[in-house]
matplotlib code that plots the C-alpha trace (Angstrom):
import matplotlib.pyplot as plt

x = [-6.6, -5.6, -4.7, -1.2, -1.9, -3.3, -6.0, -5.2, -7.8, -8.8, -9.1, -7.6, -9.9, -8.7, -8.0, -9.4, -10.0, -7.7, -7.4, -4.1, -4.1, -0.7, -0.3, 2.2, 4.5, 7.5, 5.8, 2.5, 3.9, 5.9, 2.7, 0.8, 3.3, 3.1, -0.7, -0.8, 1.7, -0.6, -3.5, -5.4, -7.3, -5.7, -6.6, -4.0, -5.5, -3.0, -2.9, 0.7, 1.9, 4.8, 4.1, 5.7, 3.7, 6.8, 6.8, 3.6, 5.0, 4.8, 1.4, -0.1, 0.7, -1.2, -4.9, -5.9, -4.6, -6.2, -4.9, -7.3, -5.7, -7.6, -7.1, -8.2, -9.9, -12.3, -14.8, -17.1, -14.2, -12.7, -16.1, -16.5, -13.0, -13.4, -16.7, -16.4, -13.2, -12.9, -9.8, -8.2, -4.5, -4.2, -0.6, -1.1, 0.0, 2.1, 5.4, 7.3, 8.1, 11.0, 9.1, 5.8, 5.9, 6.3, 2.9, 0.9, -2.3, -0.8, -0.7, -4.2, -5.5, -3.5, -3.3, -6.4, -9.0, -7.8, -8.1, -11.6, -12.5, -11.1, -13.1, -16.3, -15.8, -15.4, -18.5, -20.6, -19.2, -19.6, -15.8, -14.9, -11.2, -8.3, -4.6, -3.0, 0.6, 1.2, 4.6, 6.9, 6.8, 3.5, 5.5, 7.1, 10.1, 9.4, 11.2, 11.0, 13.3, 12.7, 9.2, 6.2, 2.8, 1.3, 4.0, 2.7, 0.6, 3.1, 3.4, 3.4, 6.5, 5.7, 2.7, 3.2, 3.2, 0.1, -1.8, -1.0, -2.2, -5.4, -5.9, -5.3, -8.1, -10.5, -9.8, -10.4, -13.7, -14.9, -14.0, -16.2, -19.0, -19.3, -17.8, -14.6, -11.4, -8.4, -4.7, -2.4, 1.3, 3.7, 6.7, 10.3, 11.8, 11.5, 14.3, 14.7, 13.7, 11.7, 12.8, 12.3, 12.8, 14.8, 18.3, 19.9, 18.3, 19.4, 23.0, 23.4, 22.1, 24.5, 27.4, 26.6, 26.9, 30.0, 31.6, 34.1, 31.7, 28.5, 26.3, 24.5, 21.4, 21.9, 25.0, 25.0, 24.4, 20.7, 19.8, 17.3, 16.0, 15.3, 13.6, 13.7, 10.5, 9.9, 10.3, 7.7, 5.3, 5.9, 4.7, 1.6, 0.5, 1.2, -0.7, -3.8, -4.1, -3.4, -5.0, -8.7, -8.8, -11.1, -8.1, -4.6, -1.7, 1.8, 5.2, 7.4, 11.1, 14.5, 16.3, 18.5, 19.3, 22.1, 23.5, 23.2, 27.0, 27.1, 24.7, 26.8, 29.8, 28.0, 26.8, 30.2, 32.1, 29.7, 30.4, 34.1, 34.1, 35.5, 33.8, 34.4, 31.4, 29.8, 27.2, 24.2, 24.5, 22.1, 20.6, 17.7, 17.9, 14.7, 11.7, 10.0, 12.8, 13.1, 16.8, 16.1, 13.6, 13.7, 10.5, 9.7, 8.5, 7.6, 4.0, 4.8, 7.4, 4.9, 2.9, 6.0, 7.5, 11.2, 13.1, 15.4, 17.8, 19.8, 19.8, 23.2, 22.0, 18.9, 20.9, 23.3, 20.6, 18.9, 22.2, 22.5, 19.0, 19.5, 22.8, 20.8, 17.9, 19.6, 16.7, 14.8, 17.4, 17.3, 13.6, 14.1]
y = [-16.0, -18.8, -22.2, -23.5, -25.3, -22.9, -24.2, -24.3, -23.4, -25.9, -23.1, -19.8, -16.9, -14.5, -10.9, -9.0, -5.5, -4.4, -1.1, -0.3, 2.3, 4.0, 3.0, 5.7, 4.7, 2.3, -1.1, 0.1, 1.2, -1.9, -3.9, -1.9, -2.8, -6.5, -6.6, -4.8, -7.3, -10.1, -8.6, -6.9, -3.7, -1.5, 1.7, 3.4, 5.5, 8.0, 11.5, 11.9, 13.2, 10.8, 8.8, 9.8, 10.3, 9.4, 5.9, 5.4, 6.7, 3.3, 2.5, 5.8, 4.8, 1.5, 1.4, -0.8, 1.7, 4.6, 7.0, 8.5, 11.3, 11.1, 10.9, 7.8, 10.0, 11.2, 8.4, 9.5, 9.8, 6.5, 4.7, 5.9, 4.7, 1.2, 0.5, -2.0, -3.7, -7.3, -6.9, -4.1, -4.1, -1.7, -0.4, 3.3, 4.2, 6.5, 4.7, 7.3, 5.0, 7.0, 10.2, 8.7, 10.3, 13.7, 13.3, 10.9, 11.4, 10.6, 6.8, 6.8, 8.8, 7.4, 3.8, 3.0, 5.5, 5.1, 1.3, 1.6, 3.8, 1.3, -1.5, 0.6, 1.6, -2.1, -3.0, -0.4, -1.4, -5.1, -5.8, -8.6, -9.4, -7.3, -7.7, -5.5, -4.5, -4.9, -5.0, -7.1, -4.2, -5.5, -8.1, -5.3, -6.8, -10.6, -13.3, -15.9, -15.7, -16.2, -14.9, -16.8, -15.5, -17.1, -15.7, -14.7, -11.5, -8.6, -5.5, -2.7, -0.5, 1.9, 3.9, 2.6, -1.0, -0.4, 1.3, -1.6, -4.1, -2.2, -2.2, -6.0, -6.3, -4.3, -6.5, -9.6, -8.2, -7.3, -10.8, -12.2, -9.7, -9.0, -12.1, -10.5, -12.5, -10.8, -11.3, -9.8, -9.6, -8.8, -7.4, -6.9, -3.7, -3.8, -2.6, -2.2, 0.0, 3.1, 2.9, 6.3, 6.0, 3.9, 3.3, 2.8, 6.0, 7.9, 6.6, 7.2, 10.8, 11.5, 10.1, 12.3, 15.4, 14.1, 10.9, 10.9, 10.8, 8.8, 9.3, 6.2, 6.1, 3.8, 1.6, 0.0, -3.4, -3.4, -6.6, -6.3, -8.4, -7.0, -8.2, -7.3, -5.6, -8.1, -11.0, -9.3, -9.0, -12.5, -13.7, -11.5, -12.6, -16.3, -16.2, -14.5, -17.0, -20.1, -19.7, -19.9, -19.1, -16.3, -14.5, -15.3, -14.0, -14.4, -13.2, -12.1, -11.7, -13.2, -16.2, -14.2, -10.7, -8.2, -5.8, -2.2, -2.1, -4.9, -3.1, 0.0, -2.1, -3.3, 0.2, 1.9, -0.9, -0.6, 3.1, 2.7, 4.8, 4.3, 7.0, 7.5, 6.2, 8.2, 6.6, 8.1, 5.4, 2.9, -0.3, 1.5, 4.1, 5.9, 5.4, 2.2, 0.9, -2.8, -3.9, -7.3, -8.1, -11.6, -13.3, -16.9, -17.4, -21.1, -20.5, -18.4, -20.9, -23.8, -22.1, -22.3, -18.9, -18.4, -15.0, -14.7, -12.0, -12.2, -9.2, -8.0, -8.2, -6.2, -3.5, -3.3, -3.1, -0.3, 1.7, 1.2, 2.5, 5.5, 6.3, 6.3, 8.3, 11.0, 13.3, 11.3, 12.2, 15.9, 16.2, 15.7]
z = [-5.2, -7.6, -6.4, -6.4, -9.7, -12.2, -14.4, -18.2, -20.7, -23.3, -25.9, -24.8, -25.4, -28.1, -27.3, -30.3, -28.9, -26.1, -24.2, -22.5, -19.7, -19.6, -23.2, -23.9, -21.0, -20.8, -20.5, -22.0, -25.3, -25.7, -25.0, -27.6, -30.2, -29.3, -29.4, -32.8, -34.1, -33.0, -35.0, -32.1, -32.4, -29.6, -27.8, -25.6, -22.8, -21.4, -20.0, -21.3, -17.9, -17.9, -21.1, -24.3, -27.5, -29.5, -28.0, -30.0, -33.4, -34.9, -33.4, -34.6, -38.2, -37.7, -38.8, -35.9, -33.3, -31.5, -28.8, -26.3, -24.2, -20.9, -17.2, -15.3, -12.7, -15.5, -15.3, -18.2, -20.7, -19.4, -19.7, -23.2, -24.1, -22.6, -24.3, -27.1, -25.9, -24.7, -22.5, -20.4, -19.6, -16.7, -16.5, -15.7, -12.2, -10.1, -10.1, -8.1, -5.2, -3.8, -3.2, -2.0, 1.4, -0.1, -1.9, 0.3, -1.7, -5.1, -4.7, -3.4, -6.3, -9.2, -8.1, -5.9, -7.1, -10.7, -10.5, -9.1, -12.1, -14.5, -13.0, -12.9, -16.6, -17.4, -15.4, -17.2, -20.6, -20.1, -20.3, -17.9, -18.3, -16.9, -16.5, -13.8, -13.2, -9.5, -7.8, -5.7, -3.3, -1.9, 0.1, 2.2, 3.8, 3.7, 5.7, 2.9, -0.2, -3.0, -2.0, -3.3, -4.1, -0.9, 1.5, 4.9, 4.5, 4.7, 6.7, 4.2, 4.1, 1.3, 0.2, -3.3, -2.3, -0.1, -2.9, -5.3, -2.8, -2.3, -6.1, -6.1, -3.5, -5.7, -8.7, -6.6, -5.2, -8.8, -9.9, -7.1, -7.4, -11.1, -12.8, -13.9, -14.6, -13.2, -13.9, -11.3, -12.1, -9.3, -11.1, -10.0, -11.6, -15.3, -17.7, -21.4, -24.4, -23.5, -19.8, -18.2, -14.5, -12.0, -10.9, -14.4, -15.6, -12.5, -12.5, -16.3, -15.9, -13.1, -15.1, -18.0, -15.7, -13.9, -15.2, -12.3, -9.4, -8.6, -5.6, -4.4, -2.2, 0.8, 1.1, -2.3, -0.8, -1.5, -3.4, -6.2, -9.0, -12.5, -15.6, -19.3, -20.6, -23.5, -21.1, -18.9, -21.8, -22.9, -19.5, -19.5, -23.0, -22.2, -18.9, -20.3, -23.1, -20.9, -17.4, -16.6, -12.9, -11.7, -10.3, -11.4, -9.3, -10.7, -9.6, -12.5, -12.2, -13.0, -11.6, -9.3, -8.0, -8.0, -5.5, -6.5, -6.4, -8.9, -11.2, -11.0, -12.0, -15.2, -16.1, -15.6, -17.4, -20.4, -20.5, -20.0, -16.8, -13.3, -11.1, -7.4, -5.5, -2.7, -0.5, 1.4, 4.0, 5.6, 4.2, 2.5, -0.2, 1.0, 3.3, 2.3, 0.2, 0.7, 1.0, -0.6, -3.4, -4.9, -6.1, -6.5, -10.1, -10.0, -10.9, -14.0, -15.1, -14.7, -17.5, -19.8, -19.3, -19.2, -19.2, -22.2, -20.8, -17.6, -15.3, -16.5, -20.2, -19.3, -17.6, -20.5, -23.1, -21.1, -21.0, -24.7, -25.3, -23.1, -25.0, -28.2, -26.8, -24.7, -25.1, -22.5, -19.8, -20.9, -20.1, -16.4]

ax = plt.figure().add_subplot(projection="3d")
ax.plot(x, y, z, "-o")
ax.set_aspect("equal")
plt.show()
């Protein structure tokens, strides 16, 4: 794990040929566009189970872009795709946190085994740098807020968080055993363009069906932090070009947090609605749901990163995007 003071590089290594797992997904497709804009050759690797080919329409017209349709559990196909790159951004995962207990093996397969395959494909292909999208959920229900990267080791409360923590461990072990450099980013929930799941999506979809009533999991007092997708990508690209530690672990999130009720207020005000709220009850929305997530981002800010959008601005921009892309809500 990195020290408290991350080590800056004298000359940041250049990413010339990048592979992005989950490259047709929400964060992945936005990252693909940013990398292409920086002059990188980019391969997106995605099985399109949740990713959207249309998110890559712009990239597919770019001569430096290639899409490989493949599953991370297919090691031969993955190994062939990874070959020839100098950096892997591993964003593909099962992100269905809420229903984890209904499919206990899904997090193991898609988060742990898939990450092992990515690392093996990299080892076989001589690729030694990886950025990994972890989660603030790995802290379980911490006692320190805002929660720093070196908080007391948590008791895991969700299969999703446990699987992401296991994947972090694999990356650290490959860094030690095979000379990898690993960047581990522990996100809060990310919002913005191409957003396809989460509370804003669920609430907006409900309101399209019935603008007069909104059902809320839990008691609505859960406190969560959120972050705009382009702010997230800013931090990732800044860190990989600045920090030289063998393993870099950074929390990424906003300055504060919002109650679910507060977020509902922003969404409904933006839409000009005043629905009756009905609550499921209890301080958690589902098994493993942490009632308070707020990360300490001092390390990321020390590198020079600063989020540009507030939580409210990120929520409103997401609602605007969903209004303009209603077809996303009609698929589910």
